[in-house]
N, C-alpha and C positions, 0 to 999 in steps of 0.2 A: 460279357461280350454284348454290351448294350448297343443297340443300332445295328446288329448284324446277324444275319442268318447263313449257315453254312449248310449246304446239302450234298452229301455224298451218296452216290447212288452207283454201286459198282465202280466203273471207271469214268463214269460221267460226273461232271462237277459244275454246280452253279452257286453263285454269290448274290445275295441281295444286300444292300446297305441302306440304312436310314441316314440321310445326310440333310441337314437343314429342315428336318421334320417331314421330309418326303421320301417315299420308298423308290428306289432306282434299281432295277434289274441290270446288272452289268453284263452277265455273259452266261452262255451255256456251251460249253466245250468239252470235248473228249481230250482227256489229258494223258498221252502214253505213259504208262508205268505208274500212275496215281492209284494208290490203293487206300481203302478206308482202314482205320485202325483194327477193325474186326478181321480183316485179311492179312494182318501180321505186318503192314507196311507203314504204321502210323509214325508221326513225327515223335522221336523219343522225348523231346522236351513237353510235348503235350500229353503223350499216351503211355510214356514209361516203356517204350519198346527200346530197350538197350540191345544193341548187337555186341558181342565181345569182340575186342580189336582183331584177334585172330581170325575172325569170320567176317569182318566187314567188307572184303573184297578190295580194299586199299592197301591194307599192310600185308607183307609176305608171311604167311603163317608158317612157312617152312623154316624161317629164321627164328632161332631161339630168343633172339633180342626182343621179339614181339612180347614175350612175357614180362619183360622189364618195364614196358611202357604203362603209364598210369592211365586207366580207362578215362576217356572224356568225361563221363558223367559223374565220376569222382573228382576230377579236376575242376569242373565247373559248378559243382552243387552249391557253392555259397555265392555265386554271381548274382547280382541284381536281375530281377525278372520284371516284365512288364504285366499287365492285367491278365494276359491269357497264359502267362507262365513261360514265355519265351524269354531266353537271355537277352537283356539290354546291353548290347555291346558297347554303345555309346557311354552309357552310365558306368559300365565296367571299366572301360578306358579311362574315363574321368576321374574314377576313384583310385586309380593306380593299381587296380587288381590284375592288369596285364600290361606289358610292356612291348608291343609288337617291334620285331626287328625290322629294319629298313631294307634288308636284303639277306643273302645266303651268308655274308661275312658279318654283317651288323655296322660295317664301317660307312655304308652309304649314307647320305643327308637326305632327310625328308623334307619335302616343301609343301607345307600346308597352304591351301588357299581358302579364303573365306568370301564366297560369293554364291548366291543362289541362283538357279535357273527355274524360271516358271513355265511350265507346259499348260497351254490353254486349249489344246484340242481333247477336251474332256467330256464332250457331249453336254449333258446337263449336271454333271458332277461339279463339285468345287474344283478349281484349278489345282495342279500338283506343283509343290515346291520342292525342288531337288537341292538340298544343302550340300555344297562342295565340303564344307569344313569337316563333318564327321567322317566323311569318306576319306579325305586326303590326310587325315591325321594317321592313317596306317596302310593306304594304298597309294602307289604312285600314279601319276597321270597315265602312264603307259598300261596299267592295269586295265582301264576302259577305253582309252583312246589310242588309235582309231578303230580297233577291232570291234568293239561293242557299241560304241557311240562315236559318230563323226562329230569333231568338236566346231560345230558351226550352226548357227540359228537355222532352224527348219530342216536340218539335215537327217533327222531321225523320225521315222513315222512309228510311233511307240503306240502299241495296243495293249489292253489288258489280256486279250487272248495270247498275244506274243510273250508278254511277261509271264503268264501262267504256264506257258510251254518251254519256259527257260531261257528266253531271249531278252535282250535290254537288261532291265532291273532284275528279271528272274534269273540271271546268271547267278546272282548271290541270293536274292531275297526268295525265301521258301527253301533255301538250303542251309546257308550258314547265317544269313540275316532274317530279320523278322519276315513273316509270310506276306505275300502282296494282298492277302485277303483282309489285312487291318487297314480298311479305306482310309479312315480319317488321318492316319498317320502320313500319307502322302496327299491326299487330296484335302489340303488344309488351307487353301486360300480362297476366300469368299469371292464368287462371281459378281460382277457388277450388276447383272440382271439374271437373277435365278431362274432357272427354267428356260431361258432363251438360248439357243445355239448361236 
């Protein structure tokens, strides 16, 4: 985790990131429901906290079929991981280890689009590059537009606090996709004048 410090204190959360050699304090926000690994709520990919399927609050524990499901930790144990140990879903898809269905029946057609959106409202951090291609290889446009993001320039005031609270990118990132605390994965475009707003 070079260049990054995570601070967990009860339910308060702070992130500091070293980017381009300077320390940038990103936020200090109370995140509802965020628990440290010591409190039993750690991310299973980072802390090994695996909740049995029948107890995950998603599956019907009264249905005997729940016992025939392969536990996700077993199903994903050989998937490629990033430096923090989080599954790299793009690499997993590129290697052909998964083949996402386009819909319930699998007969729908997927329309991948290959263009990037650059977010420049990043204070003194590097700009954010949002690549559509890795997202549209398994999500349709309507997964994000218009409910999560308005598909128009300047139509979304995205903040790190909102992302950490599960809005915008945080709808997926920090849940099924890499955590938003991996600063350089998104803040990857050098500013023209580092340090100037």
